[in-house]
C-alpha positions as CSV (number, residue, x, y, z in Angstrom):
1,M,26.4,17.3,-53.9
2,R,23.9,20.1,-53.3
3,F,23.2,20.7,-49.6
4,L,20.2,22.6,-48.4
5,F,20.2,23.6,-44.7
6,V,17.0,24.7,-43.0
7,D,16.3,26.4,-39.6
8,D,13.6,28.8,-38.5
9,S,14.8,29.7,-35.0
10,F,16.3,33.3,-35.0
11,A,18.4,35.5,-37.2
12,F,22.1,34.4,-37.6
13,D,24.5,33.5,-40.3
14,G,27.9,32.0,-40.8
15,Y,29.7,35.0,-39.3
16,S,27.6,35.1,-36.1
17,P,29.2,32.6,-33.9
18,S,32.4,34.7,-33.5
19,S,30.6,37.9,-32.5
20,Q,27.2,36.9,-30.9
21,P,26.3,34.2,-28.2
22,M,24.7,31.2,-29.7
23,A,23.7,27.7,-28.4
24,G,25.8,24.9,-29.5
25,P,23.5,23.3,-32.1
26,E,22.9,26.6,-33.9
27,K,26.5,27.3,-33.9
28,A,27.3,23.9,-35.5
29,F,24.6,24.6,-38.0
30,A,26.2,27.9,-38.8
31,L,29.8,26.6,-39.1
32,L,29.2,23.5,-41.2
33,P,28.1,24.8,-44.6
34,G,31.3,26.6,-45.4
35,P,33.6,23.6,-45.0
36,L,31.3,21.5,-47.2
37,V,31.7,24.1,-49.9
38,Q,35.5,23.9,-49.6
39,R,35.2,20.2,-50.2
40,G,33.5,20.9,-53.6
41,H,29.9,20.8,-52.7
42,E,27.2,23.4,-53.0
43,A,25.6,24.6,-49.8
44,T,22.6,27.0,-49.3
45,V,21.1,28.0,-46.0
46,F,17.5,29.1,-45.4
47,N,16.9,30.6,-42.0
48,R,15.8,33.8,-40.3
49,T,18.7,35.9,-41.6
50,T,17.5,39.4,-42.6
51,Y,19.5,39.7,-45.8
52,G,20.9,37.2,-48.3
53,L,24.7,36.8,-48.2
54,Q,27.5,34.5,-48.9
55,V,29.8,33.1,-46.2
56,D,32.8,31.0,-47.1
57,G,31.1,30.1,-50.3
58,A,27.8,29.1,-48.7
59,R,24.7,31.0,-49.7
60,W,22.5,32.2,-46.9
61,E,18.8,33.2,-47.7
62,P,16.0,34.7,-45.7
63,F,13.4,32.0,-44.8
64,E,10.7,33.6,-46.9
65,T,12.9,33.6,-50.1
66,E,11.6,31.5,-52.9
67,R,13.0,28.0,-52.2
68,P,14.3,25.5,-54.7
69,A,12.1,22.6,-55.8
70,D,14.7,19.9,-55.0
71,T,18.1,19.2,-53.5
72,D,20.4,16.3,-52.9
73,V,20.6,16.5,-49.2
74,L,18.1,18.5,-47.1
75,V,19.3,19.1,-43.5
76,A,16.7,20.3,-41.1
77,L,17.7,21.5,-37.6
78,R,15.5,20.6,-34.6
79,K,12.0,20.5,-36.2
80,P,10.7,17.5,-38.2
81,E,8.3,19.7,-39.9
82,L,11.2,21.4,-41.8
83,L,11.8,18.0,-43.7
84,D,8.9,19.2,-45.9
85,F,10.8,22.3,-47.0
86,V,11.4,21.1,-50.5
87,T,9.4,18.7,-52.6
88,T,12.2,16.4,-53.7
89,A,15.4,15.5,-51.8
90,T,17.6,12.4,-52.5
91,K,18.4,12.4,-48.8
92,R,16.7,14.1,-45.8
93,V,18.5,14.6,-42.5
94,L,17.0,15.7,-39.2
95,W,19.7,17.2,-36.9
96,C,18.3,16.7,-33.4
97,A,19.4,19.5,-31.1
98,G,17.5,18.7,-27.8
99,D,15.8,16.0,-25.8
100,P,15.2,13.2,-28.3
101,A,11.9,12.3,-26.5
102,E,10.4,15.4,-28.2
103,L,10.7,13.6,-31.6
104,D,8.1,11.1,-30.4
105,G,5.4,13.7,-30.0
106,A,2.2,13.3,-32.1
107,A,2.9,16.4,-34.2
108,N,6.3,15.1,-35.2
109,R,5.4,11.6,-36.1
110,P,3.8,12.4,-39.6
111,P,6.9,14.1,-41.3
112,L,9.1,11.4,-39.7
113,E,7.0,8.7,-41.0
114,R,6.6,10.3,-44.4
115,H,10.3,11.0,-45.0
116,R,12.1,8.5,-42.8
117,P,15.0,10.7,-42.5
118,L,18.7,10.0,-41.2
119,V,18.5,11.4,-37.6
120,L,21.8,12.8,-36.3
121,F,22.7,13.3,-32.7
122,F,25.5,15.3,-31.1
123,S,26.4,12.5,-28.7
124,K,25.9,8.8,-28.0
125,S,24.3,9.7,-24.7
126,Q,21.7,11.8,-26.6
127,L,21.1,9.0,-29.0
128,D,20.8,6.3,-26.4
129,R,17.9,8.2,-24.9
130,W,15.8,7.9,-27.9
131,A,13.2,5.0,-28.2
132,N,13.1,5.4,-32.0
133,P,9.6,3.9,-32.4
134,L,9.8,4.2,-36.3
135,K,13.3,2.4,-36.3
136,L,14.8,5.2,-38.4
137,E,18.5,5.3,-39.3
138,A,20.2,7.3,-36.5
139,R,23.9,8.2,-36.1
140,V,26.2,10.4,-33.9
141,F,27.7,13.3,-35.7
142,E,30.1,15.0,-33.2
143,T,30.4,18.8,-33.5
144,A,33.7,20.5,-34.2
145,L,35.3,23.5,-32.6
146,A,35.6,27.0,-33.8
147,T,39.2,28.1,-34.4
148,N,38.9,30.6,-31.5
149,Y,39.3,27.6,-29.2
150,L,42.1,25.8,-31.1
151,D,44.8,28.5,-31.3
152,S,48.1,28.2,-29.5
153,D,47.9,31.5,-27.6
154,P,48.9,31.0,-24.0
155,M,46.5,31.2,-21.0
156,R,46.6,34.7,-19.4
157,V,45.4,34.0,-15.9
158,Y,45.1,37.0,-13.6
159,E,44.9,37.9,-10.0
160,P,42.6,37.8,-8.2
161,P,41.9,34.1,-9.3
162,R,38.6,33.7,-11.2
163,A,36.3,30.9,-12.0
164,V,34.0,30.9,-14.9
165,T,30.5,29.2,-15.4
166,T,28.0,29.3,-18.3
167,A,25.5,27.3,-16.3
168,H,21.9,27.9,-17.1
169,P,19.7,29.1,-14.2
170,Q,17.6,26.0,-14.5
171,A,20.5,23.7,-15.1
172,G,22.6,23.9,-11.9
173,L,23.3,27.5,-11.4
174,G,20.9,27.6,-8.4
175,W,23.0,24.8,-6.9
176,L,26.3,26.4,-7.7
177,L,25.9,29.9,-6.4
178,P,25.1,28.9,-2.7
179,L,28.1,26.6,-2.9
180,W,30.3,29.5,-4.0
181,I,28.9,31.8,-1.3
182,D,29.1,29.2,1.5
183,K,32.0,27.0,0.9
184,I,34.3,28.3,-1.9
185,R,34.6,32.1,-1.5
186,P,35.3,31.9,2.3
187,Q,38.4,29.9,1.6
188,V,39.6,32.1,-1.2
189,P,38.4,35.5,-0.1
190,N,39.6,37.4,-3.2
191,A,38.4,35.0,-5.8
192,E,35.7,35.9,-8.4
193,L,33.1,33.9,-10.1
194,H,32.2,35.2,-13.5
195,V,28.7,34.1,-14.5
196,Y,27.7,34.3,-18.2
197,S,24.0,34.2,-18.3
198,A,21.7,36.5,-20.3
199,L,18.7,35.7,-18.2
200,L,20.3,36.4,-14.9
201,N,22.1,39.5,-16.3
202,R,18.7,40.9,-17.3
203,G,17.3,40.4,-13.9
204,I,20.3,42.0,-12.1
205,L,19.8,45.0,-14.4
206,G,16.2,45.3,-13.3
207,G,14.6,43.7,-16.3
208,E,11.6,41.4,-16.2
209,V,12.4,37.7,-15.4
210,A,10.3,34.6,-15.0
211,P,9.0,34.1,-11.4
212,G,11.1,31.0,-11.0
213,L,14.3,33.0,-11.7
214,K,13.7,35.8,-9.2
215,P,15.2,33.9,-6.1
216,L,18.4,33.6,-8.0
217,V,18.4,37.2,-8.9
218,D,17.7,38.2,-5.2
219,L,20.5,35.8,-4.0
220,V,23.0,37.4,-6.4
221,N,22.0,41.0,-5.3
222,A,22.2,40.1,-1.6
223,A,25.8,38.7,-2.1
224,R,27.5,41.4,-4.1
225,D,30.5,41.2,-1.8
226,R,31.1,37.6,-2.5
227,G,32.9,38.0,-5.8
228,I,30.0,37.0,-8.2
229,L,30.1,39.0,-11.4
230,V,27.1,38.5,-13.7
231,M,27.6,39.4,-17.4
232,R,26.0,38.7,-20.8
233,P,27.5,35.8,-22.8
234,Q,29.6,36.7,-25.8
235,G,30.5,35.3,-29.2
236,D,33.4,32.9,-29.5
237,S,36.0,35.5,-29.7
238,G,35.0,37.2,-26.3
239,M,34.3,33.8,-24.6
240,A,37.8,32.5,-25.6
241,D,39.4,35.5,-24.0
242,S,37.3,34.9,-20.8
243,Y,38.3,31.3,-20.6
244,R,41.9,32.1,-21.1
245,A,41.9,34.4,-18.2
246,A,40.3,32.0,-15.7
247,R,41.6,29.2,-13.4
248,A,38.5,26.9,-13.3
249,F,35.4,26.3,-15.4
250,L,32.6,25.2,-13.2
251,Y,30.0,23.0,-14.8
252,P,27.1,21.7,-12.7
253,G,25.5,19.9,-15.8
254,M,22.1,18.4,-16.1
255,A,20.7,14.9,-16.5
256,N,19.6,15.3,-20.1
257,E,22.9,16.8,-21.3
258,T,23.1,16.9,-25.1
259,Y,26.9,17.6,-25.6
260,G,28.4,20.0,-23.2
261,F,29.4,22.5,-25.8
262,T,31.0,25.2,-23.6
263,L,32.8,22.5,-21.6
264,A,34.4,21.2,-24.7
265,E,35.4,24.6,-25.9
266,S,37.0,25.7,-22.6
267,Q,38.7,22.3,-22.2
268,A,40.3,22.7,-25.7
269,L,41.5,26.1,-24.8
270,G,43.3,24.9,-21.8
271,L,40.8,25.7,-18.9
272,P,40.5,22.9,-16.3
273,A,37.0,22.0,-15.3
274,V,35.1,20.8,-12.2
275,V,31.9,19.1,-13.1
276,R,29.1,17.1,-11.4
277,P,28.5,13.4,-12.8
278,M,25.0,14.4,-14.1
279,S,25.3,12.8,-17.4
280,A,27.4,10.2,-19.2
281,V,28.2,12.7,-21.9
282,L,30.3,14.8,-19.4
283,A,32.7,11.9,-19.1
284,E,33.5,12.3,-22.7
285,R,34.5,15.9,-22.1
286,V,36.7,15.7,-19.1
287,V,39.5,13.3,-18.2
288,D,39.0,13.0,-14.5
289,G,42.1,13.9,-12.6
290,E,43.9,15.1,-15.7
291,T,42.0,17.9,-17.4
292,G,39.6,18.5,-14.4
293,W,37.6,16.6,-11.9
294,V,34.3,14.9,-11.8
295,A,33.1,15.7,-8.3
296,G,30.3,13.5,-6.9
297,N,29.2,15.8,-4.0
298,E,29.3,19.4,-2.9
299,T,32.3,18.9,-0.6
300,Q,34.4,17.5,-3.5
301,F,33.2,20.1,-5.9
302,A,34.2,22.9,-3.6
303,A,37.5,21.4,-2.6
304,K,38.6,20.9,-6.2
305,T,37.5,24.3,-7.2
306,I,39.5,25.8,-4.2
307,E,42.5,23.8,-5.3
308,L,42.4,25.2,-8.8
309,L,42.0,28.7,-7.6
310,Q,44.8,28.5,-5.0
311,D,47.4,26.1,-6.4
312,R,49.0,27.5,-9.6
313,A,51.0,24.4,-10.1
314,V,48.0,22.2,-10.2
315,F,46.4,24.7,-12.7
316,D,49.4,24.7,-14.9
317,R,49.6,20.9,-15.0
318,M,46.0,20.4,-15.9
319,S,45.9,23.3,-18.4
320,A,48.8,21.8,-20.2
321,R,47.1,18.4,-20.2
322,C,43.9,19.9,-21.6
323,R,45.9,21.1,-24.6
324,E,47.7,17.9,-25.0
325,L,44.5,15.8,-25.0
326,R,42.2,18.4,-26.6
327,R,40.0,16.9,-29.1
328,G,41.0,19.4,-31.7
329,R,38.3,18.4,-34.1
330,T,38.2,21.1,-36.8
331,W,35.2,21.9,-39.1
332,P,37.0,20.6,-42.2
333,I,37.5,17.2,-40.6
334,A,33.9,17.3,-39.3
335,A,32.6,18.2,-42.8
336,A,34.4,15.2,-44.4
337,E,32.7,12.9,-41.8
338,F,29.3,14.5,-42.4
339,E,29.8,13.9,-46.2
340,G,30.5,10.4,-45.5
341,L,27.4,10.0,-43.3
342,V,24.9,11.4,-45.8
343,G,26.5,10.6,-49.1
């Protein structure tokens, strides 16, 4: 089959996930075409890449490059309007990357009604939130993990003990930081919290941030002696090294969670997590009491974090269980399933 992938968000290609930070949906979009080629298909990607190049047999083209007239399978990421990218396609697929309610907006209805695509979601929780007024075919296509998170290299936990979070400033980070300052750090005085946030990092360095983020920047600046280190997110290679050196992955979560991408990656690598029960999808990522804890309140969240930071035996047991149970779904396996969904 001839697959044509289309996205118009920002510049990236199939090499990008390893070296630059990317959101889970864009990362999945980048890593799927190559394995499809390995299965004997043809895959071409049109996006905001600056130059045309070939990655694992898939061809990447700048968005403005002359497009083909037809294809067998058109895969549009996020935006229904991209379903119009070619005149003729045997199958059109919309890969929904965010809140499914956005699909029901007035601007999105015409292309959905015109093409009646197969709509793919990252999780059942995401799919279940969609009203689907046009009664379109809708399926769950679970993402796979980059090889960086599936290797057999041992954890390299260091002293002082560190926790890691990738929480977005608008998705629980404002709840987590005061909890760390007031309840966790006082019990583990040498512990560090490594916060990977591009927005917060920019504010800490004096860059302009949205007014709603400034209180969080001020909070971190005022608590420099509380072990909070803010840094820019990295690509898969760098993030895997960061997870491998930590004792706990702290994930506040949010109600409209799509998948929990970084939670799945850190779990597979062997890093136990402490999460809030904000979304049903989080229960799919963590086995409560075995690969981490689902903490229902602040007291539980703080206590379980402290336990992972202080008790190496508990960490080792949970880390080993993470690897035993890790859902080591590789992209070749996912590509075979994708082929079946759209074929």
